[in-house]
N, C-alpha and C positions, 0 to 999 in steps of 0.2 A: 504494500500500500504506500502511495506517495506521501512524503512528509509535507506537512503544511508549510506554506511559503514563509520565507523571511522577508524583511523589508527590502533587502537588496534584490531579491528575485521579483518582487513587486515592481521596483523601479525599472528593472530590465524589461519587464513585460510592457511597460509604458512606451518603450522606444519602438513603436510600431508605425503603422501607416494611418493613424487617426487624422482626421481632417479638422483642424482647429484654427480658427481665425481670431486674431486679436488686433484691434486698431487697423483692420484692413490687410494685415499681413498674415501669411500662413506660418504656423509654428512647426518647425521641423523636429524639435525634440522638447517635449513638455517638461522633462526632468532637468533641463538646463535653462529654460526660458525664465527670465527674471520675475515674471508675473505668476509663475506656476511652480517653480522648483521648491519654494518654501512649503507650500501645502503638500506637495508630493512627499517631501522628506518627513513632514509631520505624520502623514498616513503611514509611511514606512516605519517610523518609530513606534506607532501604535501596533502594527503587526508584529514587530520585534518584542513587544511586551508579552506576547503569548509564548515566547521562548525564554524569557528572562526568569531566573530562579526566584526573584523577589516578587513577581506579579503573576507568574504562570498559574499557581494554584487558585488564584482568585478569578482568573479569566478562562480556565479550562475545566472541563468535566469529562467523564467517561461515558460514552454512548452505551446504554445497556444492551443494545441489540448487536453491536459489532465489536465492542470492547475498545474501540479507538478513542483517543483523546480528541475532543472537539471544543470549539469556542462556546462558552455559555450563551452567547448571543444567538447562536444557531440551535441551541439545545431546547428540548421540550421538558417542562417541569412535571414531575409525577406527583408532587406534593407541594405544600406551602413553603417548605424549606428550600425547595428548588427555585421557587419564584424569588425568594429572598437572595439566594445565591446569584441568580441572574441579575438582580438589581445591584448587588455589590460589584459585579463585573462592569456594569454600566458606569458605576461610580469611579472605578479605576480609570477607565478610558476618559471619562469627562474631566477628571482631575489632571490627566496628562495633557489636556488641551484647554484647561481653565474654563471648561464649559462653553467654549467659543466655536466649536466645530459641530454644527448640527447634522452634518452628513458623514460623521465618522462611520467606519464600516459596520459597527454594531447596529446602527439605526435600521437599515434595510435588511440586514440579516434577520432581524426579528420578524419582518414582514414575510420573508421566505419561510421562516419557521412556522408561522401561522398558516400559510398556504399548505405546507406539507402536512401539518396536523389535520387539516380538513381537505386533503387532496381529493377525496371522493366527490366533493362538491363540483369540481371541475370536470368530472367524467360522467355526469348524469345523462348528457346527450351523446357523448362520444368518449368512451373509456380512454382513448389515446391521450386526451388532454390531462387527465389525472396522472397518467404515466409520465407525461412531460414534466409536470410539476415536481413529481418525486425525483426524477432523474436530475433535473436542473438543481434542485435543492441539494442533493448529494454532491454534485459537482461544485457548487458554490461553497458548501461547507468544508469540503476537503481542502480547497485552496484558500479559504478565508477571503473570498473575493470582496472587493470594494465596489459597491453599487451606488449609482445615483438614480433618481427617477424624474420623469417629465410627464406630468399628468394634467397640467392646465392648458387650456386652449389660448392661442395668441389673441390679444385684444385687437379689434379693428373698429373703424368708424361705424358706430351704431346707426348712423343715418344712411349708410351705404347699402344696407339691405343685403341681398344675396348676389349683388353684381360682382362679376369677375370670378376667377377660379377660387374654389373653396380653399381656405388656408388651414383649416383644422385637419389634423392627421386622420386619415381614413384608409380603408383597404380598397385598392383599385383592381385587384385581381389575384389569382392563385396560379401556382405551377407545381410541378412535381417537387421542386426544391422547397417551396414554402409559400407564404402569403406575400403579396406585394403591397407596400404602403407608401403613401405620399402625403405631404403636408408638413405642419409644424407642431411642435409641443414646447412648452416652457414650464417652469424656469429650472433648468437642470443644474442644481448647485453641485459643485465639485466635478462636473462632467469631464472636463479636459484631463483630469488625473484619476478618473475612475476606471475600473476594469470593464464594467458593463452598465447598460442602461435598462431600467425597468419602466415599462409603459403599462398603465392600467386605467380604467375609467375613474374620473373624478366627480363629475356631475351626473345627475339622473339622465338617462337617455330615453328617447321615445322610440316606438316600434319602427319609425321611419329612419332611425339613425343606426341601423344594424351594422353599417359599414364602419362605424366608430366604436362599436362594442368589441374592443380588443384588449388583450393582455398578453404581453410577451417580454422576453429578455433579448438583449442585443449587445454583442461586444461593441465597444466604442469605435473600434477601427473597421467596422463593417462598411463596405463600399456603398456610397450614396448617402451616408449620414454625415452631415456637416454641423459643427458647433460654432455658432457666432457668439463670441464672448463680449461681456460688458467691459467698460474701462477697468483696467487693473488697479488694485489698491496697493499691491506689493510692487515696489519700483526700485529694487536693488539698493535700498537704503541700508545703513548700518543697523545691526540688530538693536543696539542701544537706543537709536533714534526712532525706530519703528518696531517695538518688541512684539506687537500683535499682528500687524498686517503682513510683516515679512514671513511669519510662520503659519498664520491661520486664515489667510484670505481664501475662502472657498469660492473660487471663480464660478459665476453664474453664466449659463449659456442658453441661447435659443437653439433648439434642435430642429434642423431642417432635413426632412426625409425626401430624397429624390428617387422615387421608384426603388426603394430599398426592399430587398428580399429577406424576409425573416424566416430562417429555417424552421421546418415543421416541428422539430423537437424543442424549439424555443417558444412555441405558441401555446398559450394556456387558455385563452378565450378567443373564439373566432365567430363573431356575429351573434352571440347569444345575449340579447338585450336583458332578458330576465336575470341571468346570472350576473351580468355586469352591474345591474342595479342592486342586486342582493349580496354582492361580494363582501362588503364590510360586515354586514350582519351575520352571514353564514360562516365566515372564517375567523371572526374575532380579531382581525388584523389591526384594527384601530387600537384596541387595548394593548396589544403587543408593542405597537409603535409608541403609544402614549407613555408606556412604562419607561422606555429609554429616554424619551424627550423630557419627561418629568424629572428624572434623575439629573439629566444634564442641566435643566433649568435651576434645580436646587443648588448645584455646584456653582453655576454662574452667579446666582444671587449671593452666595457666600463670598465669591470674589469681589463683587461690587461693594458689599458691606465692608469687607476687609480694606479695600482701597479707600473708601470713604472714611473709615475710622482712622486709618493711618494719616490721611490728609488732615483730619481734624486735630489729631495729636501733634503733628509736625507744626501746624500753624497756631496752635494754642486755642483754636476754636472749640475744642472738646469741653472747655469750661463754660461755654456760652449756652444758655438755655435753648435758643432756637436751633442750634446745631445738635444738641443732645436730643431734642424732639425728633429731628430728622433721622438721626442715627437709630433712635428707638423704633421708629416706624420701619426703617430699612431692616432692622433686626427681626421685627415681627413678620415682615414679608418673607425674609429668608427662612425663618423658622416655619412659617406656614407651608411653604413649598416643600421643605424637607419632611414635615409631619404628614403631608398628604401622601407622599411616597410610602412612608412607614405604614400609614393606615391601609393603603391599597395592598401592600404586601401582606399585612397581618390578616386581611379579609380575603385572601386568595381562596379560590374555589375552582372546581372543574369547569372548563369551558368547552368550546368546540373541539371535537376529537377526543374528549375525555381528559385532556391535559390541563393542569392547573394554570390559571392566569390570575393576575392581581385584580382587585375590585375596580371596575371601570369608573364609577362615579367619582372617587377621590382623584383619579388621574385626569378625568374631564375637568374637575374643579381646578386642578393645577394648570391645565391648558388655558382655561378661561382667565384665571387670575394672572398668569404670566404675561398675557397680552396687555394688561394694565399695570402690573407691578413694575416691569422693566422700564417703561417710559418714565414712571414716577421716580424710580431709583436713579435713573439717568439725570433727571432734573435735580435731585438732591446732591448728586456728585458734582454737578456744575456749580451749585450754590456753595457747597463746602470748599471746593477747589478754587473757586473764584478766578481771579486774574492769573493765579499760578498755572492754570491750565494753558495759558497763552505764553507766558514768559517761562519757558522751561529750556534750560541750556542743552545743547547738543553735545555729542561726544567730542566733536571738533572744538567746541567752546571750552570744554574742560581740559583740553590739552593745548589750547592756543595762548596768545599773548595775555588774555584776561583771566587765565585759569586760576591764578592765585586769588584774585579779587572774587571770582565766582565761588571758589571753595570756601572763602571766609563768609560770604553772604549766605550760602546755602547750608552751611554746617549748623548742627543743632544738637540738642540733648537726645532726641529720639533717633535720628538718622544722620549719618555723615553726609557730606556734600554730594558724593556720587550716588548714594542710596536715595537721597532726597530728589536729585535730578531724575533718577530712574523712575521714581514714583510718579513724578509729574508727567514724564513721557508716557507711562502706562495709563495714567488717569486721562490724559489728553486724548490718547487714541480711543479710549473707551467712550468718551463723552462728546468731544467737539471735533474729532477728526472724521475723515471719510469712512474709516473702518467702523467707528462707533455709529455713524449715521446709517450705514448699511445694516448693521446689526440691529439697530432700533427698529428699522422698517421690517427687518426679517422677523423679529419677535412679535411685532404687531400683527403680521399677516402670516405667521408660520403655519397655521392650520386653517387659514381663510380669514375673511373679514371678521373683526371682533364681534360685531353685532350678530352676524350669522352664527358664529361659534356659540355665543350665549344662548341664542334661540335653540340651537341643536342640543345644547346641554340640558335644556328644560325637559327634553325627552328622557333623559337619564334620571332626573330628579324624581323622588317619590313624593310628588305633591299631594297625592291622594292620602297618604299617611299623615302628612302635615295638616291637610284639611280636616281629617277625622279628629285629630288632636284639637284643632281649633274649635270644631263643632262642640266638643265636649265642654267647652268653656262659654258657650252661648247662654246667656241668661234670658229666659223667656218671660213674657208678661205673667204676673201673679206669683213669681218666685218669692219665697220668704227668706229673710236673712239667716234663719237657723237651718235652712235646707242644705245639708252637706257641709263640707269644710271649705 
């Protein structure tokens, strides 16, 4: 049996024929391009954690069927303890990236695990597709593949109607080799340095949209697939000057499919609108994904709290009541997100396929609250950091002609000059830089528009139980003061 990949083997695999465009130029090697090499190295480091003696035990488990060691992110839990172990593996990965990489390999590994657990769902009309899910899951698990997904349709002028060629990805034909697809999907985060792309339905489809009822996996270097990238945030700066964007900028890309052939063994849904619309409900995939994203959110909140607290102590604002109020609220938000994960894991129970999953409602609460917590925490960081977020010396400043003056100015009892400057650079990237701005937007719309997310969460909430409790406290006409307690 093949050994699971190391980070170096992952980087070697990226040097293929993938079609990546940045600022109008074709990228010949994503592992050396200034906009992409940092994130590629970060993913490689995450894969190496599975081989490191200090983290391997938390990231790996033994498959009961085959006896092989596999990542917890791909594993299925047979009891609540397994759910907690999977959560701890998410925590290890999140802490290695400060909670700033939403598309770390464990995110979509959980989706494939959920599909595998409910693979029979895919084979109700044609058993082949269930077999495809099982085979692809084993392939991805064995190699610990890094996936991205593209599930949203590209926006276009809503006044344009149906004029022109359809932009949305759809099936245009079939052949012995597979299905042929054409169109666009967005927004594939991390796509240029991922191994493969997952496509599956995002919005409800009508019977007339069977050509869009598709789910498949596709290697990034598949002919006809082009990735059009946004402006890069990593710009070959010194790591001291850009400690986050140089390592964790997950490049986003518009995926353009130009009559791409998807091999049959990578096709999981082919025109089945009913299954496409029921996919989340019948596989429990949302709960699997929310578990990973909720752990990551809790880790990121801890980072923001820590940065804010350090900023306050360095500046002396930690003794001011307004600052302490902000820090107290940030601490409560961070603790809320962590506690929701704990509650979800403690309430784990059998889900689709009979495997244990965390409770969905606490994880849904985390997703709803994260979209409002992070903008507020960002605002508090700006208020606490104040002008220091703008006047932060660079590495060149600290070794230039004004170095002595700057070291005197930025030295303090809490941090030395270099630590203080590094803190300001870190806080600035989180709050006022392009990296922080992209992350703020990402967290707001991570799972869709916040209002839509809140409305969907209402379907998970037990409002009937709450209403029944409230009814018990209704005081009807004629009630006497000594009736009951």
